[in-house]
C-alpha positions as CSV (number, residue, x, y, z in Angstrom):
1,M,-7.7,22.5,-49.3
2,I,-6.0,22.8,-52.4
3,L,-2.9,24.1,-50.9
4,A,-2.6,21.3,-48.4
5,V,-2.9,18.7,-51.1
6,V,-0.5,20.2,-53.3
7,V,2.3,20.7,-50.3
8,L,1.6,16.7,-49.1
9,A,2.1,16.0,-53.0
10,A,5.2,18.2,-53.0
11,A,6.7,16.3,-50.0
12,A,5.8,13.2,-51.3
13,E,7.8,13.6,-54.6
14,A,10.7,15.1,-52.8
15,E,11.3,11.8,-50.6
16,P,14.2,9.6,-52.0
17,R,12.6,7.0,-54.2
18,L,14.2,3.6,-54.7
19,P,15.4,2.6,-58.0
20,A,12.7,0.2,-60.0
21,A,15.4,-2.3,-60.7
22,E,16.3,-2.3,-56.8
23,Q,12.8,-2.6,-55.8
24,E,12.3,-5.9,-57.6
25,A,15.3,-7.1,-56.7
26,V,14.1,-7.2,-53.1
27,Y,10.8,-8.6,-54.1
28,A,12.8,-11.2,-55.4
29,V,14.4,-11.9,-52.2
30,L,11.4,-11.8,-50.3
31,E,10.0,-14.5,-52.6
32,A,12.8,-16.7,-52.2
33,I,12.3,-16.8,-48.5
34,N,8.9,-17.2,-48.3
35,P,7.2,-17.7,-51.7
36,G,3.6,-18.4,-50.7
37,F,2.9,-14.5,-49.0
38,P,1.8,-11.6,-51.3
39,W,4.5,-9.4,-51.1
40,R,3.3,-7.4,-53.9
41,A,0.4,-6.9,-52.9
42,S,1.1,-6.0,-49.5
43,F,3.5,-3.7,-50.0
44,P,3.0,-2.1,-53.6
45,D,4.7,0.9,-52.7
46,D,8.0,2.1,-52.4
47,L,9.6,-0.4,-50.5
48,C,12.0,2.0,-48.6
49,L,9.1,4.4,-47.7
50,A,6.5,1.7,-46.7
51,G,7.9,-1.6,-46.9
52,P,8.3,-4.4,-44.2
53,H,10.3,-4.7,-41.2
54,G,13.9,-5.7,-42.0
55,I,14.2,-3.6,-45.1
56,T,16.5,-0.5,-44.4
57,C,17.7,2.2,-47.1
58,D,19.5,5.0,-46.8
59,A,19.6,8.1,-49.3
60,D,22.2,9.6,-51.5
61,D,23.9,12.5,-50.0
62,G,21.7,15.5,-51.6
63,G,20.2,12.9,-54.0
64,D,16.6,12.0,-54.5
65,T,17.3,8.1,-54.7
66,S,17.2,5.7,-51.7
67,H,19.3,2.3,-51.6
68,V,18.8,-0.7,-49.7
69,V,21.9,-1.0,-46.9
70,A,20.3,-4.1,-44.9
71,L,18.3,-7.3,-45.4
72,S,17.3,-8.7,-41.9
73,L,14.9,-11.8,-42.8
74,G,13.6,-14.5,-40.7
75,Y,11.7,-14.2,-37.5
76,V,13.3,-13.1,-34.4
77,S,10.7,-12.0,-32.2
78,D,7.7,-9.6,-31.9
79,F,9.9,-6.8,-31.3
80,S,11.7,-7.3,-34.3
81,A,9.2,-8.5,-36.8
82,N,11.6,-9.5,-40.0
83,P,10.1,-10.9,-42.9
84,R,9.2,-14.8,-42.2
85,C,10.7,-17.5,-43.6
86,D,8.7,-20.4,-45.1
87,S,10.6,-23.7,-43.6
88,S,9.5,-25.8,-47.1
89,S,11.5,-23.5,-49.2
90,S,14.9,-23.7,-47.4
91,A,16.5,-25.0,-51.0
92,A,15.0,-22.0,-52.4
93,A,16.1,-19.4,-49.8
94,A,19.8,-21.5,-50.2
95,N,19.8,-19.6,-53.2
96,L,20.2,-16.3,-51.9
97,L,23.8,-17.3,-51.5
98,T,24.4,-18.6,-54.9
99,S,22.0,-17.3,-57.7
100,G,23.1,-13.7,-58.1
101,L,19.8,-12.3,-56.2
102,L,22.4,-10.4,-53.6
103,A,24.6,-9.6,-56.4
104,A,26.0,-5.9,-56.6
105,A,24.2,-5.0,-59.7
106,S,21.3,-6.0,-57.8
107,F,21.9,-4.3,-54.3
108,P,24.8,-1.3,-55.2
109,R,24.8,-0.1,-51.8
110,L,24.2,-3.5,-49.3
111,R,26.3,-3.4,-46.2
112,T,24.4,-6.1,-43.9
113,L,22.7,-9.3,-44.6
114,F,21.1,-11.2,-41.5
115,V,19.1,-14.5,-41.8
116,Y,17.7,-15.9,-39.0
117,G,16.0,-19.3,-38.6
118,C,15.3,-19.8,-42.5
119,F,16.9,-23.1,-43.2
120,V,15.6,-24.7,-40.8
121,V,13.5,-27.7,-42.4
122,A,14.6,-29.3,-45.3
123,G,12.3,-28.9,-48.5
124,D,12.1,-29.4,-52.3
125,G,14.1,-32.7,-52.3
126,G,17.4,-31.1,-51.2
127,G,17.3,-28.7,-47.9
128,G,19.4,-25.6,-48.0
129,E,22.7,-27.3,-49.3
130,V,24.7,-24.9,-50.9
131,T,26.7,-26.5,-54.1
132,R,27.9,-23.4,-55.8
133,P,30.0,-20.2,-55.1
134,W,28.5,-17.6,-53.0
135,I,27.9,-14.3,-55.0
136,L,27.8,-11.6,-52.5
137,P,28.2,-7.7,-53.2
138,P,31.9,-6.4,-52.2
139,T,29.9,-3.5,-50.2
140,L,29.0,-6.0,-47.5
141,Q,30.2,-5.5,-44.1
142,D,28.1,-7.8,-41.9
143,L,27.3,-11.2,-43.2
144,V,25.3,-12.6,-40.5
145,L,23.6,-16.4,-40.7
146,V,22.1,-17.7,-37.4
147,N,20.2,-20.8,-36.5
148,N,20.3,-22.4,-40.2
149,P,20.4,-26.1,-39.2
150,A,19.4,-27.1,-42.6
151,L,22.2,-25.0,-44.6
152,T,24.7,-27.6,-45.6
153,G,27.2,-27.4,-48.3
154,R,30.4,-25.6,-48.2
155,L,31.0,-22.3,-47.2
156,D,32.4,-21.1,-50.5
157,I,33.7,-17.6,-50.2
158,T,37.3,-18.0,-50.6
159,G,36.9,-16.3,-54.4
160,V,34.5,-13.8,-53.0
161,D,35.7,-10.0,-53.1
162,L,34.7,-8.7,-49.5
163,P,37.3,-5.5,-49.1
164,L,34.8,-4.0,-46.2
165,L,33.8,-7.3,-44.3
166,R,33.9,-6.6,-40.6
167,R,31.3,-9.3,-39.0
168,L,31.6,-13.0,-40.8
169,V,29.1,-14.5,-38.3
170,I,27.6,-18.2,-39.2
171,S,26.5,-20.1,-36.0
172,T,24.5,-23.0,-35.7
173,S,24.3,-24.1,-39.3
174,G,25.0,-27.7,-41.2
175,L,27.7,-26.3,-43.3
176,S,30.7,-28.5,-43.6
177,G,34.1,-29.1,-45.1
178,D,37.3,-26.6,-45.3
179,L,37.3,-23.3,-43.2
180,P,37.7,-20.5,-45.6
181,A,41.7,-19.7,-46.6
182,T,40.8,-15.8,-47.5
183,A,42.2,-12.6,-45.5
184,F,39.6,-10.3,-44.4
185,P,41.7,-6.9,-43.6
186,R,39.1,-5.4,-42.3
187,L,37.6,-8.3,-40.1
188,E,36.5,-7.5,-36.4
189,Q,34.5,-10.6,-35.7
190,L,34.8,-14.1,-37.0
191,V,32.4,-16.6,-35.6
192,L,32.0,-19.8,-37.6
193,S,30.2,-22.1,-34.5
194,G,27.9,-24.8,-34.2
195,S,28.4,-26.2,-37.5
196,K,30.4,-29.6,-39.3
197,F,33.6,-27.4,-40.4
198,T,36.8,-30.0,-40.3
199,G,40.4,-29.9,-41.4
200,R,42.7,-27.5,-40.0
201,I,42.5,-23.6,-39.2
202,S,43.8,-21.9,-41.7
203,N,46.9,-19.6,-41.3
204,T,45.5,-17.0,-43.7
205,L,42.4,-16.8,-42.3
206,V,43.7,-16.2,-39.1
207,A,46.5,-13.9,-40.0
208,G,44.7,-11.7,-42.5
209,A,41.4,-11.2,-39.9
210,G,41.4,-7.6,-39.8
211,A,45.2,-7.4,-39.9
212,G,45.5,-7.9,-36.0
213,G,42.4,-5.9,-35.4
214,V,39.7,-9.0,-34.6
215,K,38.3,-8.9,-31.3
216,I,36.0,-12.0,-31.5
217,L,37.6,-15.6,-32.6
218,D,34.7,-18.1,-32.1
219,L,35.4,-21.7,-34.3
220,S,33.7,-23.6,-31.3
221,S,31.3,-26.8,-31.9
222,N,32.9,-27.7,-35.3
223,R,34.9,-30.9,-36.1
224,L,38.5,-29.1,-37.1
225,A,41.9,-31.0,-36.4
226,G,45.4,-30.0,-36.5
227,G,47.3,-27.7,-33.9
228,I,46.1,-24.4,-32.4
229,P,47.8,-22.1,-34.8
230,P,50.7,-19.8,-33.3
231,V,49.9,-17.3,-35.2
232,I,46.7,-16.4,-33.4
233,G,48.9,-14.6,-30.7
234,G,49.6,-11.7,-33.0
235,L,45.8,-10.8,-32.7
236,K,46.6,-8.2,-30.4
237,S,43.3,-6.9,-30.2
238,L,41.6,-10.3,-29.4
239,I,38.9,-10.0,-26.8
240,K,37.3,-13.5,-26.9
241,L,38.9,-16.8,-28.3
242,D,36.8,-19.9,-28.4
243,L,38.1,-23.3,-30.1
244,S,36.2,-25.5,-27.7
245,G,34.7,-28.7,-28.7
246,N,37.0,-29.7,-31.6
247,N,39.5,-32.2,-32.2
248,L,42.4,-30.0,-31.8
249,A,45.6,-31.7,-30.4
250,G,49.0,-30.7,-29.6
251,A,50.4,-28.2,-27.0
252,I,48.7,-24.7,-26.3
253,P,50.9,-22.6,-28.2
254,S,53.3,-20.2,-25.8
255,E,52.3,-17.3,-28.4
256,L,49.0,-17.2,-27.1
257,G,50.3,-15.5,-23.8
258,R,51.2,-12.0,-26.4
259,L,47.1,-11.7,-26.0
260,T,47.2,-9.3,-23.5
261,S,43.7,-7.8,-24.2
262,L,42.0,-11.3,-23.8
263,E,39.5,-11.4,-21.3
264,L,37.8,-15.1,-22.7
265,L,40.1,-18.2,-23.6
266,D,38.3,-21.3,-24.0
267,L,39.8,-24.6,-25.1
268,S,38.0,-26.9,-23.5
269,H,37.0,-30.5,-24.9
270,N,39.8,-31.0,-27.2
271,R,42.7,-33.2,-27.3
272,L,45.2,-30.9,-26.1
273,T,48.4,-32.2,-24.6
274,G,51.5,-30.7,-22.8
275,G,50.1,-29.2,-19.7
276,V,49.2,-25.9,-18.9
277,P,51.9,-23.2,-20.2
278,A,51.6,-21.5,-17.1
279,A,54.5,-19.0,-17.7
280,A,52.7,-17.8,-20.9
281,L,49.4,-17.5,-19.8
282,G,50.3,-15.7,-17.1
283,G,50.6,-12.2,-19.1
284,M,47.3,-12.3,-19.8
285,T,46.3,-9.6,-17.2
286,A,43.1,-9.0,-18.7
287,M,41.7,-12.4,-18.5
288,R,38.0,-13.0,-16.9
289,E,37.5,-16.7,-17.8
290,I,39.7,-19.5,-18.4
291,Y,38.5,-22.8,-19.7
292,L,40.8,-25.9,-20.4
293,S,38.0,-28.6,-18.9
294,G,37.8,-31.7,-21.3
295,N,41.2,-32.1,-22.4
296,R,42.0,-35.2,-20.7
297,R,45.5,-35.9,-21.9
298,L,46.7,-32.3,-21.2
299,G,48.6,-33.5,-18.0
300,G,51.2,-31.7,-15.9
301,R,50.6,-30.0,-12.9
302,V,47.9,-27.5,-11.1
303,P,49.1,-24.4,-11.9
304,A,50.9,-22.1,-9.4
305,A,49.0,-19.3,-8.0
306,E,51.7,-16.9,-9.4
307,M,49.6,-17.8,-13.2
308,F,46.8,-15.8,-11.7
309,A,48.6,-13.0,-9.9
310,G,48.1,-10.7,-12.5
311,M,44.6,-11.5,-13.7
312,K,42.9,-8.9,-11.2
313,G,39.8,-9.5,-13.1
314,I,39.5,-13.3,-12.9
315,A,36.0,-14.8,-12.6
316,A,36.1,-18.5,-13.8
317,V,38.7,-21.2,-14.1
318,G,37.8,-24.3,-15.5
319,L,40.7,-27.1,-15.1
320,S,38.1,-30.0,-14.9
321,D,39.1,-33.7,-16.2
322,A,42.3,-32.4,-17.6
323,G,44.6,-34.9,-16.5
324,L,46.2,-32.8,-13.7
325,T,48.5,-34.2,-11.5
326,G,50.3,-33.6,-8.2
327,S,49.1,-31.3,-5.2
328,I,47.1,-28.2,-5.0
329,P,49.4,-25.2,-4.7
330,A,49.2,-24.0,-0.9
331,N,48.5,-20.1,-1.9
332,L,46.3,-21.2,-5.0
333,G,42.9,-20.1,-2.9
334,E,44.6,-16.7,-2.2
335,S,45.1,-15.7,-5.7
336,L,41.6,-16.8,-6.9
337,R,39.5,-16.4,-3.6
338,N,37.5,-13.7,-5.7
339,V,36.4,-16.3,-8.5
340,S,33.2,-17.8,-9.0
341,Y,33.7,-21.3,-10.2
342,L,36.9,-23.2,-10.1
343,G,37.2,-26.4,-11.9
344,L,39.4,-28.7,-10.4
345,D,37.3,-32.2,-10.6
346,G,37.8,-35.2,-12.6
347,N,41.8,-34.9,-12.4
348,L,44.5,-37.1,-10.9
349,I,45.2,-34.7,-8.0
350,D,46.3,-35.7,-4.5
351,G,47.2,-34.5,-1.2
352,E,45.7,-32.1,1.4
353,V,43.6,-29.5,0.2
354,P,45.1,-26.3,1.2
355,P,43.2,-24.7,4.1
356,A,43.1,-21.7,2.5
357,M,40.8,-22.9,0.0
358,A,38.2,-23.4,2.7
359,K,36.5,-20.2,2.0
360,M,36.1,-21.0,-1.6
361,T,33.8,-24.2,-1.2
362,G,30.7,-23.7,-3.0
363,R,32.6,-22.1,-5.6
364,V,35.3,-25.0,-6.2
365,R,34.6,-28.7,-7.6
366,L,37.4,-31.1,-6.3
367,H,35.3,-34.7,-6.4
368,G,36.6,-37.0,-8.7
369,N,40.3,-37.0,-7.1
370,R,40.6,-39.9,-5.4
371,G,44.0,-38.8,-4.0
372,I,42.9,-35.7,-2.1
373,C,41.4,-35.1,1.4
374,V,40.3,-31.8,3.5
375,S,41.4,-31.4,6.8
376,P,39.1,-30.8,10.3
377,E,40.6,-27.3,9.8
378,F,39.0,-26.8,6.4
379,L,35.7,-28.7,7.1
380,A,35.3,-26.4,10.1
381,A,35.8,-23.4,8.1
382,A,33.9,-24.4,5.6
383,V,31.1,-24.8,8.0
384,A,31.5,-21.7,9.6
385,S,31.0,-20.2,6.3
386,G,27.7,-22.0,5.9
387,S,29.2,-24.2,3.0
388,Q,29.5,-27.9,2.3
389,V,32.2,-29.9,0.6
390,A,30.5,-32.2,-1.6
391,G,32.6,-35.7,-2.8
392,V,35.8,-35.2,-0.9
393,P,36.9,-37.1,2.4
394,S,38.2,-36.4,5.7
395,C,42.1,-36.5,5.6
396,N,41.2,-38.5,9.1
397,A,39.1,-41.0,7.4
398,T,41.9,-42.1,4.4
399,E,43.5,-45.0,4.9
400,S,46.6,-43.6,4.4
401,N,46.4,-41.9,7.7
402,V,45.2,-45.1,9.6
403,T,47.8,-45.9,12.1
404,R,48.3,-49.9,11.9
405,R,50.2,-52.0,14.3
406,N,51.4,-55.5,14.2
407,V,49.7,-58.0,16.7
408,V,50.0,-61.2,18.1
409,L,46.7,-62.6,18.7
410,P,44.4,-63.5,15.4
411,V,41.8,-60.8,13.9
412,A,40.2,-58.8,17.0
413,L,36.4,-59.7,17.8
414,A,34.2,-57.2,16.7
415,S,31.3,-57.5,19.2
416,S,30.3,-58.4,22.7
417,A,27.9,-61.4,21.3
418,A,31.1,-62.7,19.8
419,T,33.2,-62.2,23.0
420,A,30.9,-64.3,24.9
421,T,30.6,-67.3,22.5
422,A,34.2,-67.5,22.5
423,A,34.5,-67.3,26.4
424,A,31.5,-70.3,26.6
425,L,33.6,-72.1,24.0
426,M,37.0,-71.8,26.3
427,V,34.5,-72.8,29.6
428,G,33.5,-76.2,27.7
429,I,36.8,-77.0,26.5
430,S,38.5,-76.7,30.2
431,Y,35.3,-79.0,31.5
432,C,36.3,-81.5,29.0
433,V,39.9,-81.7,30.1
434,V,38.9,-82.3,33.9
435,V,36.5,-85.4,32.7
436,I,39.2,-87.2,30.6
437,V,41.8,-86.4,33.5
438,F,39.1,-87.9,35.9
439,L,38.5,-91.0,33.5
440,L,42.2,-92.0,33.5
441,V,42.3,-92.0,37.3
442,L,39.5,-94.7,37.7
443,C,41.0,-96.9,35.0
């Protein structure tokens, strides 16, 4: 029995231990996000050996010391019960980014900081506003702040040295001001979406994003202005480009056609003009989804089928409400026959819808184009496939196809009742004429 206790004690001593200063730093972070919870009493032992979920440690190679390498804060679900944040202390929680709680001196090996829903309700009179430069350890590889709408202020990391940063993800926040103008050479994901960022997209930020190795660039749902930087075309590893929901203006750069690995392009709901650069975009052979809807001044004609010929995996095309003109190319339906969604509604398209598109009914949206119509053959094919065409008239029913002839008589009578009335009127007139002639003879 005594031997067993000695063995267990020796094993415990052999476990790498978290340095006292780093243990204290973890307590300080936990108390910042939720000061009302008794962290020290609930977790009095080594936080790497018996700490709350969300504290991840790693030991030195062959050493007897552990270090915190990841902090995941904010309740996500019962399956990942990270330390909960107290919404009434959002101002205190904001100090995580500026007060030095996460500095290299406190966490010399910290690689990941994940904060979910800690800055939700404004508290302490100032909400979660960040008014000072962010202080983060240079070892950081993943900075992920998700669902923090009460986190306001500026994203001030321009002067921060983060040479190892791979993921910069800030989604659904109240942060505003300009985007950072810093090049992060190892960046693979740059997501600054659902916030209030303004100004232009920095060439420095884009050109230095992973030195061309960035795979995801998402700046959607902000207030960004100016044009789309052509330097984005140099991000050869890019898989997703989402700039939707901003105030971006000007033409779509032809340089985007160099993104041969791109699978999703979303430029919808901006102020783009100049038409669809079909020749350039046609080189995006890996494309699966492309959305340009909501650019009401984009204009130009519906892209020809050749634009999509090399996109063998294309599944969705959004061109709704984009000011497109002209007719739908006859072979467009063949090039996009496998798509699950094709939006052409709300444009200025005219002419007959190509019969080949009848097989796409139910997957194509055509309503809101006053000048288009579908042929009886199209309708028959649609019915045969069990689909319906909503909001598009038959070509035989349009005014442009109604044959008009010049007539001598007044407007034709519209009903049998009207015809009977007119006949009776003519009989009455004839009777009056006979009576008048008879009276003249008597006189």
